[in-house]
C-alpha positions, 0 to 999 in steps of 0.5 A, spaced: 131 287 341 128 288 348 121 289 347 115 286 343 108 288 341 103 283 338 097 286 334 092 280 332 087 281 327 080 277 326 077 271 330 078 268 337 083 262 334 088 268 332 087 271 338 089 265 342 095 264 337 097 271 339 097 270 346 101 263 345 106 268 341 106 273 347 108 267 351 114 264 347 117 271 346 117 272 354 120 266 355 126 268 351 127 274 355 123 279 351 118 284 355 111 286 352 110 293 350 104 297 351 104 299 344 107 299 337 110 306 338 115 303 343 116 296 341 123 294 338 119 288 335 112 288 332 108 282 330 102 283 326 098 276 326 093 277 320 087 275 318 085 274 310 077 272 311 075 278 307 079 283 302 078 288 308 082 284 313 087 284 308 087 292 307 087 293 314 093 289 315 097 293 309 094 299 313 097 297 319 104 295 316 104 302 313 102 306 320 107 302 324 113 303 319 111 311 319 111 312 326 116 307 329 121 306 323 126 303 327 121 297 329 122 290 326 116 288 323 114 281 323 107 279 319 104 272 321 097 269 320 093 267 315 094 273 310 102 271 311 100 264 309 096 266 303 100 271 300 107 272 303 111 275 297 105 281 297 107 282 304 114 281 304 114 287 299 111 292 304 116 297 307 118 295 314 117 288 313 123 284 316 119 277 316 113 274 313 112 267 317 106 263 315 101 259 320 106 253 318 111 256 322 108 260 327 111 256 333 118 258 330 117 265 331 121 266 337 127 262 334 126 266 327 127 273 330 133 271 334 137 268 328 134 271 322 137 278 320 135 280 313 129 284 310 124 280 307 125 273 310 119 268 308 118 262 312 112 259 309 111 252 308 105 247 305 100 248 310 097 241 308 103 238 310 102 239 317 098 233 321 100 235 328 097 240 332 101 247 332 100 250 338 104 253 344 102 254 352 099 260 354 101 262 361 102 269 364 104 273 358 096 273 357 096 276 364 092 282 362 086 278 359 080 277 363 078 271 359 083 268 355 082 264 349 085 257 348 085 254 341 084 247 342 083 245 334 086 248 328 084 247 320 078 245 317 076 239 312 070 243 310 070 246 303 065 252 303 065 255 296 067 262 299 072 260 304 079 261 304 081 259 311 082 251 309 087 253 304 091 257 310 090 253 316 090 246 313 086 240 315 083 239 322 087 238 327 086 237 335 090 239 341 091 232 345 086 231 350 091 231 356 094 237 353 087 241 353 086 239 361 093 241 363 092 248 359 085 249 362 088 247 369 093 252 369 089 257 366 084 256 372 089 258 377 089 265 374 082 266 371 075 265 372 073 264 365 076 260 359 074 260 352 075 254 348 076 256 341 078 253 334 077 254 327 072 249 327 071 247 334 066 242 333 071 237 330 075 237 336 077 230 336 075 227 330 081 225 326 082 218 324 083 214 330 080 219 335 074 216 340 073 222 344 068 228 342 068 235 344 062 233 349 067 228 352 072 233 353 068 238 356 066 233 361 073 231 362 075 239 363 069 239 368 071 233 372 079 234 372 080 242 373 078 247 377 075 252 372 069 256 374 066 258 367 068 255 360 065 258 354 065 255 347 066 259 341 063 258 335 061 251 333 058 249 327 050 247 327 051 239 326 056 239 331 051 241 336 049 234 338 044 233 343 049 230 348 053 237 348 047 241 348 045 237 354 051 238 358 051 245 357 044 246 360 046 242 366 052 245 368 053 252 371 060 252 370 059 252 362 057 259 359 050 259 357 052 261 350 051 258 343 054 261 337 052 257 330 054 259 324 048 260 319 051 264 313 044 264 309 037 262 311 036 260 304 037 252 302 039 254 295 044 259 297 047 254 302 047 249 297 051 254 292 056 255 299 057 247 299 054 248 306 053 241 309 046 242 312 039 246 310 035 251 314 030 246 317 037 242 320 039 249 323 033 251 326 032 244 329 039 245 333 037 252 335 030 250 338 033 245 341 038 249 345 033 254 346 028 249 349 034 246 354 037 253 355 031 259 355 036 264 357 042 262 353 045 267 348 044 264 341 048 268 335 050 266 328 054 269 323 050 271 316 053 272 310 049 277 305 051 278 297 053 271 296 054 270 288 047 269 285 043 271 291 036 273 288 032 278 292 027 272 293 033 268 296 035 274 301 028 275 303 027 268 305 033 268 309 031 274 312 024 271 314 028 265 317 033 269 321 027 273 324 023 267 326 029 264 330 030 266 337 037 269 336 040 274 341 045 277 336 048 276 329 055 277 326 053 280 319 058 279 313 058 282 306 060 277 301 068 278 299 071 274 294 077 271 296 082 269 291 082 261 289 075 260 291 070 257 287 065 263 289 070 268 286 069 266 279 061 264 280 056 268 275 051 272 278 056 277 283 051 281 287 052 289 286 056 292 292 050 297 293 045 291 294 050 287 298 051 293 303 043 294 303 042 287 305 047 288 310 044 294 313 037 290 313 040 284 317 044 289 322 037 293 324 034 286 325 039 284 329 039 290 333 031 289 334 032 282 336 038 284 341 034 289 345 028 284 345 033 279 348 036 284 353 029 287 355 027 280 358 033 281 363 030 287 367 030 286 374 034 279 373 040 276 377 046 275 372 052 272 373 058 276 370 065 276 369 069 283 370 073 285 364 077 290 368 076 296 364 072 301 369 065 298 370 065 293 364 063 286 365 060 280 361 054 275 363 054 268 362 049 269 356 054 274 353 050 280 355 054 287 356 053 289 363 055 296 366 057 295 373 054 300 378 061 301 381 068 300 378 071 293 379 078 289 378 078 284 372 077 277 373 072 276 378 065 272 377 060 275 381 052 276 381 049 282 379 042 284 379 040 288 373 036 295 374 036 298 367 036 296 359 040 301 355 040 302 348 047 298 348 047 294 354 044 292 361 046 296 367 047 293 374 042 296 379 046 300 384 045 297 391 046 304 394 040 307 391 036 301 393 038 303 400 
C-alpha cells in the first residue's frame, strides 16, 4: 500500500481521532491521497449516534467499493465498536477496528491480510487515554482538533456513546501542553475537544480541572487562540467562564448541550440538570461575554414528549440568548433505555418539531449576526477562497481571498442571509 485516505463521520472528537490516524499512517511511510478514488487504503472513521449515521457509513462503504474496487477498506470508530460483525459483512471491508484498538491501525494494516478481520475488545477494559500525536499530517487544516478527553460516565437514556467510547479518560496534562505547544508552531487556532470535555481531569486522584489546564496552556504555550468544543452545562464553572472572558486568547464561544427545555423530559433523559440550572450557566456566560456565541444541542421527539412539553422546551429556548442550535431528531439506539420506552413519537411529529426549532435557530442566528454590522471581529482564515471564522463562531466572507491559517481583524460591512461580509477597504477609499 502506498496511499491512504481517511474519511471522518460525526463529532469533533472523531475528527481529532482521524487526524491522529493520518499521523500514524504517515509515520509508516504512507502518503495521504486527495480522495478515496486513488487510495490503496481507505479508512472510514464511523459515528453511530443515530441510525442515519449508520446508514451513511454503509452507503459510503458501498460507494467506495463500487468506484475503487481495488481499495482495501478499514472501518473504525463508534459504529465499528458497536456492531463489528455487521460491518465486516459489507462487501469490500477488509478490517473492522473498534475504538478499543484504534491506535493499533498502523500495525494492523501492515500485518493482517485477510478479509473480515475484526479487532474489537471490551471498551470498558480501557482505563488509559488512547490517543496518538497530531502532527503535520494534519497540515491542511486551519483549525486542528486536539482530543484531550474520551469516554463518558453519564448514562443518558437515549445515548449509545458511553457503550462505544467507554469510561471517561483524560490525556495527561503534560502531554496536552506538549501537543498544544507543537501545534501552536504551525496553527493560529487550536480546538480542544472530547466526548465529555468538561470532565477532563476528573478521574480518581486527579486534582486539576479543565480551567486549570486551560490556564496552564495559556502560560506555557504560544497558542494564539484556544477554542473549547462542547462542554456540559454543569461543567461551565464560574472559574472557567471567567477565564474565557478575561483572556483574548480564548475564543468567545460557548457550546453547552441542552437536549430539552422541559424538566420532565430531562428527567426521562437521565440528564443531571434542570432548565433553571442550564439557564443560570447561559446567562452567566452572556453576562461575562456579551459578544460570545452561545450554542446548544437540542433533541426533538424523545419518547413521551407531549405537545405541551415540546412547547415548554420551545419557549425556554426562545427566551435564552442562543446564537445557534444543533437540532437533532430522536433516533432509537439499540441497547438504550429510551429505545424500548413507551410513547414513541411519530416520525412526522418529530420532523415537524425539528422544523420549528430550526426556524427559531435561523431567526436567532440572524438577529445575533445583525448586531455585528460595522463591528471589528477577529477571524481565522480557512483557506477556501474568502472563508473565515470569527472568535465568536460566525462565518465571515472576506473581501479578498486569503491564505489559510491567519489571524486578522476585519470590519464587517454587511450581513447576508448566511454569513457576515467584510467591508471592502478599496470601496471605502
